[in-house]
RODO-2510 file (C-alpha; in nm, 4 decimals, decimal comma):
residues 246
     n   res          X          Y          Z
     1     x     9,1607    13,9957    10,9036
     2     x     9,5320    13,9328    10,9474
     3     x     9,7675    13,9142    10,6521
     4     x     9,8053    13,5634    10,5083
     5     x    10,1131    13,3706    10,6229
     6     x    10,2757    13,0747    10,4505
     7     x    10,2417    12,7479    10,6418
     8     x    10,2596    12,3721    10,5943
     9     x     9,9007    12,2426    10,6024
    10     x     9,8352    11,9000    10,7544
    11     x     9,4849    11,7485    10,7623
    12     x     9,3521    11,4268    10,9205
    13     x     8,9991    11,2938    10,8640
    14     x     8,8311    10,9874    11,0188
    15     x     8,6690    10,7435    10,7763
    16     x     8,2983    10,6678    10,8378
    17     x     8,2837    10,8947    11,1416
    18     x     7,9194    10,9842    11,0819
    19     x     7,8103    10,6204    11,1001
    20     x     7,9263    10,5902    11,4648
    21     x     7,7163    10,6686    11,7705
    22     x     7,8030    10,9473    12,0146
    23     x     8,0093    10,7258    12,2469
    24     x     8,2134    10,5871    11,9572
    25     x     8,2667    10,9341    11,8121
    26     x     8,3955    11,0677    12,1439
    27     x     8,6349    10,7729    12,1700
    28     x     8,7585    10,8187    11,8120
    29     x     8,8270    11,1864    11,8747
    30     x     9,0494    11,1020    12,1722
    31     x     9,2371    10,8466    11,9629
    32     x     9,2739    11,0978    11,6795
    33     x     9,4248    11,3614    11,9095
    34     x     9,6688    11,1071    12,0462
    35     x     9,7741    10,9923    11,6980
    36     x     9,8190    11,3487    11,5691
    37     x    10,0144    11,4672    11,8739
    38     x    10,2424    11,1624    11,8761
    39     x    10,3014    11,1933    11,5022
    40     x    10,4051    11,5570    11,5319
    41     x    10,6198    11,4925    11,8394
    42     x    10,8039    11,2232    11,6445
    43     x    10,8582    11,4696    11,3582
    44     x    11,0076    11,7143    11,6124
    45     x    10,7281    11,9688    11,5686
    46     x    10,7358    12,1871    11,8782
    47     x    10,4021    12,2726    12,0376
    48     x    10,4607    12,6421    11,9715
    49     x    10,5266    12,5792    11,6003
    50     x    10,1757    12,4513    11,5288
    51     x     9,8203    12,5792    11,5349
    52     x     9,5191    12,3453    11,5453
    53     x     9,1593    12,3680    11,4316
    54     x     8,9125    12,0978    11,5364
    55     x     8,6335    12,0058    11,2939
    56     x     8,4807    11,7148    11,4868
    57     x     8,5597    11,4317    11,2472
    58     x     8,8902    11,5860    11,1453
    59     x     9,1822    11,7934    11,2677
    60     x     9,3727    12,0651    11,0831
    61     x     9,7260    12,1716    11,1706
    62     x     9,9113    12,4782    11,0456
    63     x    10,2827    12,4134    11,0935
    64     x    10,5623    12,6677    11,0887
    65     x    10,7783    12,6492    10,7765
    66     x    11,0894    12,6095    10,9941
    67     x    10,9799    12,2476    11,0462
    68     x    11,1398    12,0291    10,7728
    69     x    10,8753    11,8851    10,5414
    70     x    11,0819    11,5689    10,4652
    71     x    11,0647    11,4758    10,8339
    72     x    10,6872    11,5208    10,8270
    73     x    10,6472    11,3028    10,5168
    74     x    10,8655    11,0264    10,6582
    75     x    10,6810    11,0290    10,9916
    76     x    10,3391    11,0199    10,8233
    77     x    10,4509    10,7166    10,6222
    78     x    10,5977    10,5253    10,9169
    79     x    10,4954    10,6446    11,2627
    80     x    10,1298    10,7209    11,1894
    81     x    10,0436    10,3790    11,0388
    82     x    10,2293    10,2067    11,3249
    83     x    10,0370    10,4085    11,5847
    84     x     9,7044    10,3261    11,4233
    85     x     9,7919     9,9571    11,3966
    86     x     9,8886     9,9344    11,7632
    87     x     9,5651    10,1002    11,8720
    88     x     9,3315     9,9214    11,6302
    89     x     9,4620     9,5714    11,6997
    90     x     9,3222     9,5976    12,0529
    91     x     8,9784     9,7097    11,9362
    92     x     8,6756     9,5407    11,7869
    93     x     8,6490     9,5883    11,4118
    94     x     8,3519     9,8245    11,4530
    95     x     8,5553    10,0570    11,6771
    96     x     8,8702    10,0819    11,4650
    97     x     8,9797    10,4123    11,3190
    98     x     9,1094    10,4698    10,9656
    99     x     9,2440    10,8036    10,8460
   100     x     9,2731    11,0039    10,5279
   101     x     9,5703    11,2407    10,5536
   102     x     9,6675    11,5376    10,3358
   103     x     9,9966    11,7276    10,3454
   104     x     9,9970    12,0545    10,1559
   105     x    10,1221    12,4112    10,1898
   106     x    10,0142    12,7667    10,1194
   107     x     9,8934    13,0964    10,2541
   108     x     9,6319    13,1085    10,5306
   109     x     9,4876    13,4095    10,7107
   110     x     9,2937    13,4378    11,0366
   111     x     8,9793    13,6502    11,0300
   112     x     8,8163    13,8576    11,3024
   113     x     8,6257    13,5490    11,4274
   114     x     8,9454    13,3422    11,4598
   115     x     8,8491    13,1468    11,1478
   116     x     9,1017    13,0283    10,8904
   117     x     9,0573    13,1425    10,5308
   118     x     9,2490    13,1025    10,2081
   119     x     9,2307    12,9358     9,8677
   120     x     9,5319    12,7164     9,9530
   121     x     9,3429    12,5825    10,2543
   122     x     9,0384    12,5243    10,0322
   123     x     9,2577    12,3242     9,7961
   124     x     9,3874    12,1010    10,0766
   125     x     9,0348    12,0387    10,2082
   126     x     8,9150    11,9372     9,8620
   127     x     9,1989    11,6869     9,8347
   128     x     9,0951    11,5463    10,1733
   129     x     8,7326    11,5148    10,0590
   130     x     8,8101    11,3794     9,7124
   131     x     8,6783    11,0494     9,5796
   132     x     9,0332    10,9613     9,4754
   133     x     9,1560    10,9654     9,8355
   134     x     8,8440    10,7959     9,9739
   135     x     8,8766    10,5186     9,7186
   136     x     9,2482    10,4822     9,7880
   137     x     9,1788    10,4174    10,1564
   138     x     8,9073    10,1648    10,0708
   139     x     9,1575     9,9750     9,8537
   140     x     9,4173     9,9520    10,1299
   141     x     9,4540     9,7037    10,4110
   142     x     9,6463     9,9658    10,6084
   143     x     9,4601    10,2036    10,8397
   144     x     9,5689    10,5287    10,6746
   145     x     9,6475    10,6789    10,3369
   146     x     9,8590    10,9873    10,2647
   147     x     9,8018    11,2379     9,9854
   148     x    10,0470    11,5200     9,9151
   149     x     9,9826    11,8243     9,7011
   150     x    10,1652    11,8636     9,3723
   151     x    10,3848    12,1364     9,5241
   152     x    10,4898    11,9109     9,8128
   153     x    10,5566    11,6242     9,5733
   154     x    10,7677    11,8311     9,3362
   155     x    10,9468    12,0230     9,6077
   156     x    11,0184    11,7348     9,8463
   157     x    10,8948    11,3846     9,7628
   158     x    11,0300    11,3476     9,4095
   159     x    11,3834    11,4148     9,5341
   160     x    11,3680    11,1016     9,7514
   161     x    11,4737    11,2290    10,0946
   162     x    11,5919    10,9613    10,3375
   163     x    11,3042    10,7262    10,4196
   164     x    11,0778    10,8481    10,1358
   165     x    11,0436    10,6585     9,8056
   166     x    10,8914    10,8762     9,5316
   167     x    10,8100    10,5704     9,3195
   168     x    10,5535    10,4702     9,5821
   169     x    10,3481    10,7841     9,5141
   170     x    10,1013    10,7886     9,2266
   171     x     9,9526    11,0816     9,0408
   172     x     9,5799    11,1495     9,0686
   173     x     9,3590    11,4172     8,9172
   174     x     9,0980    11,5674     9,1461
   175     x     8,8036    11,7596     9,0035
   176     x     8,7230    12,0762     9,1973
   177     x     8,4983    12,3790     9,1464
   178     x     8,8023    12,5625     9,0146
   179     x     8,8860    12,2806     8,7715
   180     x     9,1055    11,9682     8,7776
   181     x     9,4033    11,9690     9,0121
   182     x     9,6914    11,7222     9,0481
   183     x     9,7939    11,5470     9,3696
   184     x     9,9971    11,2387     9,4660
   185     x     9,8694    10,9456     9,6721
   186     x    10,0984    10,7002     9,8479
   187     x    10,0578    10,3293     9,7942
   188     x     9,7954    10,3119     9,5226
   189     x     9,8116    10,0008     9,3038
   190     x     9,9193    10,0558     8,9463
   191     x    10,2158    10,1885     8,7544
   192     x    10,4541    10,3949     8,9705
   193     x    10,5648    10,7474     8,9066
   194     x    10,3633    10,9740     8,6835
   195     x    10,0928    10,7285     8,5781
   196     x     9,7459    10,8545     8,6526
   197     x     9,5747    10,5748     8,8412
   198     x     9,2701    10,7420     8,9920
   199     x     9,0601    11,0454     8,9166
   200     x     8,7610    11,2402     9,0312
   201     x     8,5213    11,3629     8,7669
   202     x     8,5885    11,7236     8,6796
   203     x     8,2903    11,9568     8,6331
   204     x     8,1362    11,9346     8,2888
   205     x     8,0700    12,2246     8,0517
   206     x     7,7157    12,2651     8,1842
   207     x     7,8227    12,2783     8,5458
   208     x     7,7549    12,5983     8,7407
   209     x     8,0283    12,8582     8,7327
   210     x     8,2833    12,8203     9,0130
   211     x     8,2019    12,9974     9,3365
   212     x     8,5169    13,1506     9,4694
   213     x     8,4290    13,1240     9,8333
   214     x     8,6660    13,0547    10,1166
   215     x     8,6328    12,7827    10,3770
   216     x     8,6483    12,9338    10,7255
   217     x     8,7331    12,7225    11,0264
   218     x     8,5905    12,8887    11,3344
   219     x     8,6382    12,8275    11,7041
   220     x     8,9405    12,7946    11,9240
   221     x     9,2703    12,6656    11,7945
   222     x     9,4526    12,4092    12,0007
   223     x     9,8060    12,2945    12,0558
   224     x     9,9512    11,9597    12,1510
   225     x     9,7921    11,9260    12,4921
   226     x     9,4486    12,0363    12,3712
   227     x     9,4559    12,3681    12,5572
   228     x     9,3917    12,6982    12,3857
   229     x     9,7072    12,8937    12,3020
   230     x     9,7372    13,2673    12,2706
   231     x    10,0544    13,4714    12,3248
   232     x    10,3003    13,1810    12,3095
   233     x    10,2337    13,1059    11,9424
   234     x    10,5105    13,1874    11,6970
   235     x    10,2748    13,2558    11,4109
   236     x    10,2734    13,5946    11,2434
   237     x     9,9123    13,6610    11,3330
   238     x     9,8335    13,9939    11,4910
   239     x     9,6186    13,8336    11,7555
   240     x     9,6020    13,4911    11,9056
   241     x     9,4988    13,3278    11,7503
   242     x     8,1801    11,8434    10,7446
   243     x     8,0459    11,4260    10,9290
   244     x     8,1909    11,1445    10,7178
   245     x     8,0295    11,1841    10,3811
   246     x     8,0324    10,8232    10,2942
***
């Protein structure tokens, strides 16, 4: 396994993917790739500064820390919803795509099977899968919802960089196997700022002890054009490098 490297972690997941047939799923995957690539191009993320893992109903991106996080946040709040709106307005309601999005950061390593491992990646995936984020998307008329980790909120969002309004983010508590964790969801109804407006249920005292296992994402990693990248990546790796639940 390579040594862990610090990266910005960006996750996209398609709502109700598992309820679609094979033809619809294939179409949604093409739309998802287009939305992700256009979003990152708009945020000036060079193809060589990103590494992709494909999970079928979702896409994971590891982004070099040289890419400014404020630009990513602003683009995810503006460009991504506009892209989805322009695509969905031409489609029947049953074919439209809605996305849960998580922006986080942390250390990720690549194992001998080209899988991604790390507790920071686990944390981001649990935010993506949380009831708080699922419910937030259900409450919105928009086609996407953005959740940022507490570190991203405190380090970037709360300072109000140009185009980002921290008062539009709302604190949520997400229950995980490791215990409750804090995140911030954009656009939830309720009191702005630090008010806690949604929560998952944390494990009770009789719950099984936490299992400190890592999530490993196997398979090839892809860049902007969908082709496998090897030597041209700028990552510090020594070698090249779930269906909708409800």
